[in-house]
C-alpha positions as a Python dict, from the first residue, in 0.01 Angstrom:
ca = {
    (1, 'X'): (0, 0, 0),
    (2, 'X'): (75, 122, 304),
    (3, 'X'): (120, 498, 192),
    (4, 'X'): (-152, 457, -1),
    (5, 'X'): (-359, 383, 306),
    (6, 'X'): (-143, 663, 526),
    (7, 'X'): (-292, 896, 250),
    (8, 'X'): (-625, 802, 222),
    (9, 'X'): (-687, 825, 588),
    (10, 'X'): (-550, 1136, 599),
    (11, 'X'): (-785, 1266, 279),
    (12, 'X'): (-1085, 1101, 444),
    (13, 'X'): (-980, 1339, 817),
    (14, 'X'): (-973, 1655, 559),
    (15, 'X'): (-1311, 1598, 412),
    (16, 'X'): (-1471, 1520, 749),
    (17, 'X'): (-1293, 1838, 912),
    (18, 'X'): (-1439, 2017, 610),
    (19, 'X'): (-1766, 1874, 652),
    (20, 'X'): (-1752, 1944, 1008),
    (21, 'X'): (-1660, 2320, 869),
    (22, 'X'): (-2007, 2330, 622),
    (23, 'X'): (-2187, 2277, 977),
    (24, 'X'): (-2088, 2544, 1171),
    (25, 'X'): (-2288, 2896, 1159),
    (26, 'X'): (-2141, 3082, 819),
    (27, 'X'): (-2007, 3313, 1076),
    (28, 'X'): (-1768, 3047, 1270),
    (29, 'X'): (-1698, 2914, 894),
    (30, 'X'): (-1299, 2842, 832),
    (31, 'X'): (-1227, 2539, 673),
    (32, 'X'): (-937, 2657, 486),
    (33, 'X'): (-762, 2773, 845),
    (34, 'X'): (-857, 2407, 969),
    (35, 'X'): (-708, 2236, 668),
    (36, 'X'): (-363, 2404, 686),
    (37, 'X'): (-355, 2378, 1071),
    (38, 'X'): (-441, 1994, 982),
    (39, 'X'): (-156, 2006, 697),
    (40, 'X'): (126, 2203, 960),
    (41, 'X'): (76, 1942, 1196),
    (42, 'X'): (97, 1686, 1026),
    (43, 'X'): (430, 1835, 838),
    (44, 'X'): (508, 1915, 1167),
    (45, 'X'): (507, 1561, 1252),
    (46, 'X'): (723, 1421, 980),
    (47, 'X'): (1038, 1631, 1096),
    (48, 'X'): (986, 1449, 1477),
    (49, 'X'): (923, 1127, 1297),
    (50, 'X'): (1214, 1172, 1102),
    (51, 'X'): (1409, 1322, 1420),
    (52, 'X'): (1329, 1039, 1628),
    (53, 'X'): (1409, 794, 1367),
    (54, 'X'): (1738, 886, 1338),
    (55, 'X'): (1767, 883, 1711),
    (56, 'X'): (1650, 540, 1650),
    (57, 'X'): (1897, 397, 1388),
    (58, 'X'): (2186, 579, 1558),
    (59, 'X'): (2129, 389, 1917),
    (60, 'X'): (1958, 94, 1781),
    (61, 'X'): (2007, 11, 1435),
    (62, 'X'): (1913, -365, 1468),
    (63, 'X'): (1573, -235, 1545),
    (64, 'X'): (1537, -120, 1184),
    (65, 'X'): (1710, -411, 1010),
    (66, 'X'): (1551, -697, 1232),
    (67, 'X'): (1216, -552, 1224),
    (68, 'X'): (1122, -283, 950),
    (69, 'X'): (1373, -452, 723),
    (70, 'X'): (1565, -209, 649),
    (71, 'X'): (1929, -335, 485),
    (72, 'X'): (2306, -203, 653),
    (73, 'X'): (2433, 20, 410),
    (74, 'X'): (2477, 370, 285),
    (75, 'X'): (2148, 460, 270),
    (76, 'X'): (2022, 320, 550),
    (77, 'X'): (1987, 635, 771),
    (78, 'X'): (1780, 800, 509),
    (79, 'X'): (1596, 525, 467),
    (80, 'X'): (1468, 513, 857),
    (81, 'X'): (1403, 885, 844),
    (82, 'X'): (1211, 866, 572),
    (83, 'X'): (996, 573, 684),
    (84, 'X'): (1016, 756, 1055),
    (85, 'X'): (878, 1096, 873),
    (86, 'X'): (559, 899, 703),
    (87, 'X'): (499, 730, 999),
    (88, 'X'): (515, 1087, 1204),
    (89, 'X'): (304, 1263, 933),
    (90, 'X'): (14, 1005, 1009),
    (91, 'X'): (31, 1007, 1354),
    (92, 'X'): (12, 1438, 1365),
    (93, 'X'): (-238, 1461, 1106),
    (94, 'X'): (-447, 1232, 1291),
    (95, 'X'): (-387, 1365, 1623),
    (96, 'X'): (-491, 1694, 1482),
    (97, 'X'): (-821, 1614, 1277),
    (98, 'X'): (-908, 1415, 1597),
    (99, 'X'): (-852, 1704, 1790),
    (100, 'X'): (-1001, 1921, 1511),
    (101, 'X'): (-1303, 1743, 1514),
    (102, 'X'): (-1348, 1721, 1920),
    (103, 'X'): (-1268, 2071, 1982),
    (104, 'X'): (-1607, 2270, 2107),
    (105, 'X'): (-1739, 2470, 1837),
    (106, 'X'): (-1619, 2810, 2005),
    (107, 'X'): (-1297, 2697, 2028),
    (108, 'X'): (-1021, 2891, 1746),
    (109, 'X'): (-748, 2715, 1589),
    (110, 'X'): (-551, 2912, 1891),
    (111, 'X'): (-690, 2722, 2126),
    (112, 'X'): (-690, 2397, 1955),
    (113, 'X'): (-289, 2507, 1879),
    (114, 'X'): (-224, 2479, 2259),
    (115, 'X'): (-310, 2194, 2362),
    (116, 'X'): (-35, 2024, 2090),
    (117, 'X'): (238, 1996, 2370),
    (118, 'X'): (20, 1750, 2558),
    (119, 'X'): (56, 1425, 2302),
    (120, 'X'): (391, 1564, 2230),
    (121, 'X'): (536, 1514, 2557),
    (122, 'X'): (331, 1213, 2730),
    (123, 'X'): (424, 1035, 2391),
    (124, 'X'): (774, 1127, 2475),
    (125, 'X'): (827, 1053, 2851),
    (126, 'X'): (590, 709, 2806),
    (127, 'X'): (827, 580, 2546),
    (128, 'X'): (1116, 702, 2808),
    (129, 'X'): (986, 526, 3126),
    (130, 'X'): (917, 207, 2893),
    (131, 'X'): (1245, 213, 2715),
    (132, 'X'): (1412, 219, 3121),
    (133, 'X'): (1097, -31, 3239),
    (134, 'X'): (1249, -289, 2919),
    (135, 'X'): (1638, -226, 2991),
    (136, 'X'): (1609, -269, 3367),
    (137, 'X'): (1334, -499, 3440),
    (138, 'X'): (1348, -740, 3151),
    (139, 'X'): (1688, -929, 3107),
    (140, 'X'): (1549, -1130, 2822),
    (141, 'X'): (1369, -1083, 2498),
    (142, 'X'): (1094, -1237, 2370),
    (143, 'X'): (1133, -1605, 2226),
    (144, 'X'): (1080, -1495, 1850),
    (145, 'X'): (1323, -1230, 1856),
    (146, 'X'): (1583, -1439, 2067),
    (147, 'X'): (1590, -1688, 1838),
    (148, 'X'): (1629, -1481, 1532),
    (149, 'X'): (1948, -1251, 1663),
    (150, 'X'): (2241, -1306, 1930),
    (151, 'X'): (2139, -1167, 2307),
    (152, 'X'): (2270, -842, 2286),
    (153, 'X'): (2105, -742, 1984),
    (154, 'X'): (1734, -856, 2125),
    (155, 'X'): (1812, -665, 2397),
    (156, 'X'): (1883, -403, 2183),
    (157, 'X'): (1567, -420, 1986),
    (158, 'X'): (1308, -518, 2243),
    (159, 'X'): (1419, -197, 2432),
    (160, 'X'): (1376, 0, 2097),
    (161, 'X'): (1032, -158, 1997),
    (162, 'X'): (925, -112, 2379),
    (163, 'X'): (1014, 254, 2345),
    (164, 'X'): (864, 308, 1963),
    (165, 'X'): (521, 127, 2161),
    (166, 'X'): (571, 359, 2443),
    (167, 'X'): (587, 652, 2200),
    (168, 'X'): (279, 578, 1987),
    (169, 'X'): (59, 453, 2300),
    (170, 'X'): (201, 803, 2499),
    (171, 'X'): (60, 1001, 2170),
    (172, 'X'): (-275, 812, 2209),
    (173, 'X'): (-319, 886, 2593),
    (174, 'X'): (-233, 1233, 2536),
    (175, 'X'): (-452, 1334, 2271),
    (176, 'X'): (-734, 1176, 2471),
    (177, 'X'): (-586, 1420, 2751),
    (178, 'X'): (-551, 1740, 2504),
    (179, 'X'): (-929, 1680, 2387),
    (180, 'X'): (-1091, 1656, 2763),
    (181, 'X'): (-851, 1984, 2798),
    (182, 'X'): (-1052, 2116, 2509),
    (183, 'X'): (-1400, 2013, 2559),
    (184, 'X'): (-1387, 2107, 2981),
    (185, 'X'): (-1630, 2449, 3018),
    (186, 'X'): (-1445, 2701, 3154),
    (187, 'X'): (-1188, 2943, 3020),
    (188, 'X'): (-989, 2788, 2683),
    (189, 'X'): (-629, 2648, 2749),
}
């Protein structure tokens, strides 16, 4: 069911991008370039999400077994990468659509592409800081996790979960910063 919801959201954002392109003056209309940009960024997000999932599955397999419900076995890492790829595709697709939709009328695809590194770097930075703080400050995870797992596994799950939440919150914060940077008057980034 969640795959259908993700697909509907990405398709709705693609329709919004097409609608925005239709409202532009005839000389500035390039809807297929915007859609190609959207698809490219979403595909890059799928690769990024799969890579993050592979690293997380290697460092904290308990997270995927306990939180995501992926059973241990020969297909464990592949399944975790598939889940991460789907999440990355949706997150990057939505992020690219938000950036395209908030960009001023004069901003070209190149100007929009130049700010894409901001959400990625902010997301990685906030995820690292959140995981480090969770690992060093909080000696015990929440009570629901602690009751279900032994203390060592519960700590690993809490750190991995905090890193994933930091990744998403950092991406959101970076998306806001990128949109503000695009809207700022003056020379384009």
